[in-house]
C-alpha positions in Angstrom: 162.7 216.8 146.6 164.4 217.4 143.3 167.9 216.6 142.3 170.5 218.8 140.6 171.9 216.9 137.6 174.9 217.7 135.3 176.2 216.0 132.3 179.4 214.1 133.1 181.4 216.2 130.7 180.8 219.4 132.7 184.0 220.2 134.8 182.0 220.3 138.0 181.6 217.2 140.2 180.1 218.9 143.3 177.7 221.7 144.1 180.6 223.9 145.2 182.5 223.3 142.0 179.4 224.1 140.0 178.9 227.4 141.8 182.6 228.3 141.3 182.3 227.4 137.6 179.2 229.5 137.1 180.8 232.5 138.9 183.8 232.2 136.6 181.4 232.2 133.5 178.6 234.6 134.4 175.7 234.2 132.1 177.5 231.6 130.0 176.2 228.4 131.7 172.9 227.1 130.4 170.3 225.0 132.2 167.4 222.9 130.8 163.9 223.5 132.0 160.3 222.7 131.2 159.6 226.4 130.7 159.2 229.5 132.7 157.1 228.9 135.8 157.8 225.1 135.8 159.1 223.4 139.0 162.5 223.1 137.2 162.5 226.8 136.5 161.5 227.7 140.1 164.1 225.4 141.7 166.8 226.9 139.5 165.7 230.5 140.2 165.9 229.7 143.9 169.3 228.2 143.4 170.5 231.2 141.5 169.2 233.6 144.1 170.8 231.6 147.0 174.2 231.4 145.3 174.3 234.7 143.4 175.1 233.0 140.1 173.8 233.7 136.6 172.4 230.8 134.5 170.6 230.9 131.2 167.4 229.0 130.8 166.9 226.7 127.7 163.2 225.9 127.8 161.8 222.6 126.4 158.2 221.2 126.1 158.5 219.3 129.4 160.9 217.7 131.8 161.5 214.6 129.6 162.8 216.5 126.6 164.9 218.7 128.9 166.4 215.7 130.6 167.2 214.1 127.2 169.2 217.2 126.3 171.2 217.1 129.5 171.9 213.4 129.0 172.9 214.1 125.4 175.2 217.0 126.5 173.4 219.7 124.6 172.7 221.5 127.9 175.0 220.9 130.9 172.6 220.9 133.9 169.1 220.9 135.3 166.9 220.2 138.3 164.4 217.3 138.0 162.4 215.0 140.2 164.3 212.3 142.0 162.1 209.6 140.4 162.7 210.9 136.8 166.5 211.0 137.4 167.0 207.7 139.2 167.6 205.3 136.3 169.9 207.8 134.5 172.0 208.5 137.6 172.4 204.8 138.3 173.4 204.2 134.6 176.0 207.0 134.8 174.4 209.0 132.1 174.2 212.0 134.4 175.8 213.0 137.7 173.6 213.9 140.7 175.4 216.7 142.6 172.8 217.5 145.3 169.2 217.0 146.4 166.9 219.9 147.3 165.7 218.6 150.7 167.5 219.8 153.8 168.6 216.2 154.5 169.8 213.6 152.1 167.1 211.6 150.2 166.6 207.9 151.0 166.6 207.4 147.3 170.1 208.9 147.0 171.8 208.4 150.3 175.2 208.9 148.8 174.2 212.3 147.3 174.6 215.3 149.7 171.8 217.9 150.1 172.5 221.2 148.5 172.1 222.7 152.0 175.0 220.6 153.3 177.1 221.4 150.2 177.7 225.1 150.9 174.2 226.6 150.4 172.8 226.7 154.0 169.1 226.5 154.2 168.5 225.7 150.6 165.3 223.7 150.3 162.9 223.0 147.4 160.1 220.5 147.4 157.5 219.6 144.9 154.3 219.0 146.9 150.8 217.8 146.3 147.7 218.3 148.4 144.2 217.2 148.2 141.9 220.2 148.0 138.1 220.6 147.8 135.8 223.5 146.7 135.0 226.2 149.3 131.8 225.3 151.2 132.3 221.6 151.5 130.8 220.5 154.8 133.3 220.0 157.6 132.4 216.3 158.3 133.3 215.5 154.7 136.6 217.4 154.9 137.4 215.5 158.2 136.6 212.1 156.6 138.7 212.8 153.5 141.6 214.0 155.6 141.4 210.9 157.8 141.2 208.6 154.9 144.2 210.3 153.1 146.4 210.2 156.2 145.5 206.5 156.7 146.5 205.7 153.1 149.8 207.6 153.6 150.4 205.4 156.7 149.8 202.2 154.8 153.1 200.2 154.6 152.6 199.3 150.9 151.9 203.0 150.0 154.9 204.2 152.0 157.2 201.6 150.4 156.0 202.4 146.8 156.2 206.2 147.2 159.5 206.2 149.2 161.0 204.0 146.4 160.3 206.9 144.0 162.0 209.3 146.3 158.9 210.9 147.7 158.8 212.1 151.3 155.3 211.5 152.8 153.8 214.1 155.1 150.2 213.8 156.2 148.6 216.8 157.7 145.5 218.5 159.0 143.3 220.8 156.8 144.5 223.8 158.9 148.2 223.0 158.6 147.8 222.3 154.9 146.1 225.7 154.4 148.8 227.5 156.3 151.5 225.6 154.3 149.9 226.7 151.0 149.7 230.4 152.2 153.4 230.2 153.2 154.4 228.7 149.8 152.3 231.3 148.0 154.1 234.1 149.8 157.6 232.5 149.3 157.3 232.0 145.6 155.5 235.3 145.0 158.4 237.1 146.5 161.0 235.2 144.5 159.1 235.8 141.2 158.9 239.5 142.0 162.6 239.7 142.9 163.7 237.9 139.8 161.3 239.7 137.5 160.3 236.3 136.0 157.0 236.2 134.2 155.1 233.1 135.3 151.9 232.4 133.4 
């Protein structure tokens, strides 16, 4: 999952307060992103759509520079990965208002999910999958899938990735393919609805 961050100077200390503030200033509240089409951009577009608020994108050349601007107070808010935000949240440089998983993240148990903060059903995950070229023989796919699921079940791997805020989800090739199709349809619809150009 990602986490919704704000600079401590912003007069919003919860997701509900942020939504109220944005609605009182339509089109006046900026957010930092890594550019149109980035995960930060898509998470924000989904949030805007789910809450009927207007936010203005300030694009940077990556999540790191964007986060630095939120920390510095040049831009008041952004979504970013749980791992990238962790040290800054703990140091009090930024406030974490909500996580994008349906339930709270083990990395931030004290931070509510956005879904439980007045935006029912809100969910956004960055995800990664291992893919292979079309035509790879089925026994090879089966072997790779088994090895990957075994690695994800390893206690050391689980501990390391969970400590970074990752949620591990092994799968079958068929379920992974269906998930990718579902994600493609979901984001295609959002991009068409918002008129965003994603290169």
